[in-house]
KEVOGU-129338 format. One record per residue (C-alpha): residue number from 1; residue in one letter; x, y, z. Coordinates in nm, 3 decimals, padded with zeros to 5 digits. Layout:
N
     k   r         u         v         w
   NUM   a         X         Y         Z
...
This chain:
276
     k   r         u         v         w
     1   v    02.573    02.343    00.106
     2   c    02.836    02.103    00.223
     3   s    03.127    02.117    00.464
     4   s    03.358    01.956    00.205
     5   d    03.395    01.983   -00.171
     6   l    03.203    01.733   -00.379
     7   s    03.445    01.509   -00.565
     8   n    03.196    01.395   -00.825
     9   r    03.074    01.671   -01.059
    10   a    02.801    01.441   -01.187
    11   t    02.649    01.458   -00.840
    12   v    02.632    01.836   -00.866
    13   v    02.467    01.815   -01.207
    14   r    02.203    01.570   -01.083
    15   m    02.147    01.779   -00.771
    16   n    02.094    02.100   -00.967
    17   s    01.870    01.923   -01.217
    18   f    01.655    01.789   -00.935
    19   l    01.628    02.126   -00.764
    20   r    01.525    02.297   -01.087
    21   m    01.264    02.029   -01.146
    22   y    01.142    02.027   -00.788
    23   y    01.135    02.396   -00.702
    24   t    01.165    02.633   -00.997
    25   g    00.948    02.402   -01.206
    26   v    00.657    02.433   -00.967
    27   p    00.367    02.605   -01.145
    28   v    00.284    02.959   -01.035
    29   v   -00.053    02.842   -00.907
    30   l    00.114    02.583   -00.681
    31   r    00.369    02.830   -00.548
    32   r    00.084    03.068   -00.466
    33   w   -00.109    02.792   -00.291
    34   m    00.200    02.697   -00.089
    35   s    00.255    03.058    00.013
    36   l   -00.106    03.091    00.127
    37   s   -00.082    02.775    00.338
    38   r    00.114    02.946    00.615
    39   t   -00.026    02.726    00.888
    40   w    00.065    02.401    00.710
    41   g    00.395    02.312    00.877
    42   r    00.613    02.449    01.150
    43   k    00.822    02.761    01.178
    44   r    01.175    02.740    01.048
    45   f    01.418    02.718    01.340
    46   y    01.753    02.710    01.158
    47   k    01.952    02.934    00.926
    48   n    02.172    02.691    00.736
    49   a    02.141    02.327    00.631
    50   l    02.473    02.149    00.573
    51   a    02.585    01.802    00.470
    52   q    02.873    01.665    00.676
    53   k    03.082    01.349    00.692
    54   s    02.985    01.127    00.984
    55   e    03.111    00.802    01.128
    56   n    02.888    00.573    00.921
    57   g    02.822    00.789    00.617
    58   y    02.696    01.145    00.573
    59   s    02.459    01.343    00.791
    60   v    02.264    01.667    00.763
    61   h    02.303    01.947    01.014
    62   l    02.053    02.228    01.069
    63   d    02.292    02.488    01.208
    64   h    02.450    02.293    01.495
    65   r    02.174    02.034    01.528
    66   s    02.206    01.694    01.367
    67   l    01.896    01.597    01.173
    68   r    01.708    01.299    01.314
    69   t    01.435    01.077    01.176
    70   p    01.077    01.063    01.312
    71   m    01.188    00.768    01.529
    72   r    01.475    00.982    01.662
    73   k    01.746    00.787    01.485
    74   p    02.046    00.974    01.347
    75   f    01.980    01.081    00.988
    76   v    02.273    00.917    00.809
    77   v    02.282    00.837    00.437
    78   p    02.546    00.641    00.242
    79   t    02.676    00.912    00.008
    80   e    02.771    01.275    00.016
    81   g    02.560    01.354   -00.289
    82   l    02.242    01.229   -00.124
    83   a    02.317    01.423    00.194
    84   v    02.380    01.739   -00.008
    85   v    02.044    01.720   -00.187
    86   v    01.859    01.652    00.139
    87   a    02.036    01.955    00.287
    88   q    01.923    02.155   -00.016
    89   e    01.568    02.036    00.044
    90   w    01.583    02.173    00.400
    91   g    01.768    02.485    00.290
    92   a    01.501    02.565    00.030
    93   q    01.228    02.591    00.295
    94   g    01.086    02.932    00.368
    95   a    00.967    03.074    00.697
    96   i    00.740    02.770    00.735
    97   i    00.880    02.417    00.691
    98   k    00.657    02.226    00.449
    99   q    00.759    01.872    00.543
   100   p    00.479    01.701    00.344
   101   l    00.648    01.838    00.031
   102   m    00.996    01.717    00.133
   103   h    00.973    01.385   -00.048
   104   l    01.343    01.299   -00.052
   105   t    01.376    01.347    00.323
   106   a    01.067    01.131    00.377
   107   l    01.208    00.850    00.162
   108   c    01.537    00.855    00.349
   109   n    01.349    00.847    00.681
   110   t    01.161    00.540    00.561
   111   v    01.482    00.354    00.479
   112   i    01.647    00.446    00.809
   113   d    01.347    00.389    01.040
   114   q    01.191    00.090    00.862
   115   p    00.858    00.168    01.034
   116   t    00.683   -00.139    00.889
   117   n    00.972   -00.378    00.963
   118   r    00.928   -00.548    00.627
   119   t    01.207   -00.756    00.478
   120   k    01.340   -00.701    00.128
   121   d    01.163   -01.019    00.011
   122   v    00.829   -00.887    00.137
   123   v    00.877   -00.557   -00.049
   124   i    00.966   -00.742   -00.370
   125   e    00.661   -00.965   -00.328
   126   h    00.443   -00.655   -00.298
   127   i    00.590   -00.504   -00.614
   128   l    00.549   -00.826   -00.811
   129   g    00.193   -00.865   -00.687
   130   s    00.111   -00.512   -00.798
   131   l    00.184   -00.607   -01.157
   132   a   -00.151   -00.790   -01.167
   133   t   -00.330   -00.455   -01.131
   134   d   -00.092   -00.239   -01.332
   135   t   -00.252    00.074   -01.475
   136   i   -00.074    00.033   -01.809
   137   c   -00.239   -00.304   -01.870
   138   y   -00.596   -00.212   -01.780
   139   r   -00.765   -00.019   -02.059
   140   a   -01.095    00.154   -02.117
   141   d   -01.327    00.014   -02.383
   142   e   -01.483    00.355   -02.440
   143   p   -01.487    00.635   -02.545
   144   d   -01.296    00.575   -02.866
   145   d   -01.061    00.872   -02.828
   146   l   -00.948    00.746   -02.486
   147   v   -00.898    00.394   -02.624
   148   l   -00.679    00.533   -02.902
   149   m   -00.489    00.757   -02.660
   150   q   -00.407    00.462   -02.434
   151   q   -00.292    00.254   -02.728
   152   r   -00.071    00.534   -02.860
   153   e    00.085    00.628   -02.526
   154   w    00.085    00.302   -02.327
   155   d    00.153    00.031   -02.585
   156   p    00.518    00.127   -02.653
   157   i    00.618    00.115   -02.284
   158   l    00.433   -00.214   -02.236
   159   e    00.617   -00.363   -02.533
   160   w    00.949   -00.243   -02.392
   161   f    00.872   -00.393   -02.050
   162   n    00.781   -00.730   -02.201
   163   a    01.104   -00.737   -02.402
   164   r    01.318   -00.622   -02.107
   165   f    01.192   -00.894   -01.870
   166   n    01.092   -01.166   -02.116
   167   l    00.722   -01.135   -02.033
   168   n    00.405   -01.158   -02.237
   169   l    00.174   -00.913   -02.065
   170   s   -00.105   -00.772   -02.278
   171   a   -00.360   -00.495   -02.245
   172   t   -00.706   -00.591   -02.130
   173   t   -01.042   -00.441   -02.040
   174   s   -01.117   -00.734   -01.809
   175   l   -01.067   -00.710   -01.435
   176   f   -00.964   -01.074   -01.414
   177   q   -00.717   -01.141   -01.696
   178   l   -00.396   -01.018   -01.533
   179   s   -00.476   -01.156   -01.190
   180   s   -00.370   -01.499   -01.314
   181   v   -00.014   -01.400   -01.419
   182   d    00.218   -01.701   -01.397
   183   q    00.451   -01.625   -01.107
   184   s    00.734   -01.830   -01.256
   185   s    00.745   -01.596   -01.555
   186   l    00.826   -01.307   -01.322
   187   q    01.167   -01.444   -01.221
   188   p    01.369   -01.204   -01.441
   189   l    01.183   -00.910   -01.285
   190   a    01.228   -01.057   -00.937
   191   t    01.601   -01.091   -00.998
   192   y    01.621   -00.731   -01.113
   193   l    01.442   -00.609   -00.799
   194   s    01.661   -00.822   -00.572
   195   q    01.970   -00.647   -00.706
   196   l    01.845   -00.304   -00.599
   197   s    01.975   -00.153   -00.277
   198   p    01.728   -00.086    00.008
   199   w    01.743    00.283   -00.088
   200   a    01.662    00.218   -00.452
   201   l    01.394   -00.038   -00.369
   202   t    01.223    00.208   -00.135
   203   g    01.229    00.467   -00.411
   204   l    01.084    00.228   -00.666
   205   e    00.806    00.115   -00.433
   206   h    00.718    00.478   -00.361
   207   c    00.706    00.547   -00.733
   208   l    00.478    00.246   -00.774
   209   d    00.246    00.364   -00.498
   210   c    00.221    00.706   -00.666
   211   s    00.183    00.593   -01.027
   212   k   -00.007    00.266   -00.968
   213   s    00.223    00.110   -01.226
   214   v    00.518   -00.124   -01.189
   215   i    00.584   -00.079   -01.561
   216   v    00.610    00.300   -01.543
   217   s    00.821    00.283   -01.225
   218   v    01.073    00.036   -01.367
   219   a    01.090    00.226   -01.698
   220   l    01.174    00.541   -01.501
   221   f    01.448    00.366   -01.306
   222   e    01.588    00.206   -01.621
   223   g    01.612    00.541   -01.799
   224   r    01.343    00.459   -02.052
   225   l    01.134    00.747   -01.918
   226   n    01.214    01.072   -01.740
   227   a    01.004    01.204   -01.452
   228   q    00.788    01.418   -01.681
   229   d    00.718    01.134   -01.924
   230   a    00.637    00.897   -01.637
   231   t    00.398    01.151   -01.489
   232   n    00.225    01.199   -01.824
   233   l    00.170    00.825   -01.864
   234   a    00.043    00.783   -01.509
   235   l   -00.205    01.069   -01.550
   236   l   -00.315    00.984   -01.903
   237   e   -00.680    00.931   -01.810
   238   t   -00.681    01.260   -01.618
   239   k   -00.538    01.430   -01.927
   240   h   -00.822    01.287   -02.135
   241   q   -01.080    01.413   -01.885
   242   t   -00.935    01.765   -01.883
   243   q   -00.925    01.773   -02.262
   244   r   -01.292    01.680   -02.271
   245   w   -01.433    01.865   -01.969
   246   g   -01.171    02.126   -01.890
   247   n   -00.913    02.175   -01.619
   248   v   -01.021    02.213   -01.256
   249   e   -00.849    02.530   -01.138
   250   w   -00.544    02.450   -00.923
   251   q   -00.634    02.084   -00.860
   252   h   -00.496    01.920   -01.174
   253   d   -00.181    02.133   -01.184
   254   i   -00.108    02.054   -00.820
   255   e   -00.171    01.683   -00.873
   256   a    00.062    01.664   -01.172
   257   q    00.342    01.862   -01.008
   258   d    00.322    01.664   -00.687
   259   l    00.341    01.334   -00.875
   260   k    00.634    01.457   -01.083
   261   s    00.828    01.571   -00.776
   262   r    00.761    01.239   -00.599
   263   m    00.884    01.044   -00.901
   264   a    01.193    01.265   -00.926
   265   a    01.267    01.208   -00.556
   266   s    01.220    00.831   -00.601
   267   l    01.470    00.824   -00.884
   268   l    01.711    01.056   -00.707
   269   i    01.735    00.846   -00.390
   270   a    01.817    00.546   -00.607
   271   s    02.087    00.719   -00.811
   272   l    02.249    00.926   -00.538
   273   s    02.261    00.645   -00.281
   274   q    02.498    00.443   -00.499
   275   r    02.854    00.448   -00.372
   276   s    03.109    00.507   -00.646
């Protein structure tokens, strides 16, 4: 998949782990749905996808064409490992390119194009502000089995987050309690976010947008959770509904797999963009 040998075997391990999670882990029902959606995407126009060294980093080539972003900028990433996995994402496409499912490519495009022109401080402010509506902190007051499920599954990660960032967040059923979080108490979390690279910060914000939880997103990035665990916590209320009322054919499996693959891509762009 690459024009040169990878020097870091850990990169290969992470790459293979991601591909197994992202492709072979897709439920049969989702693979069938993807195969039926022949008109969703464009026809594949290349045979091979390769990662190559470029002047400012590493690029991806589709046969002899250099990959470009939606804003027509050269697609250049900081590390070979990240370029290799993006090339794998393109190489894994079938006769029809399913770009809406190519989450890692989309995240890289966002970093390169910066379509919203937001500064790093603005992104951090958005993440900190989202803590006031974090899914993990807002609980149901009924039915009892859901209340107990949330306590059992969500309380441990909330306690970890409080200890990690010296916070005192608590669960609530009120829509107003967390909205008054003292901003000065968030400084340790703000410092942590400021130390992330633009690639990692974009991944974390994407994870937040998918999971509706700063706590789950940071726990994933800190290694407290893996992508499957993070997905389970984010979809806990959906799990309760399916246990009570049954699974909606295709819908719930697709939702869970899509969220898991997005979280995996968010984590992967953060880890693989780090220069050794």
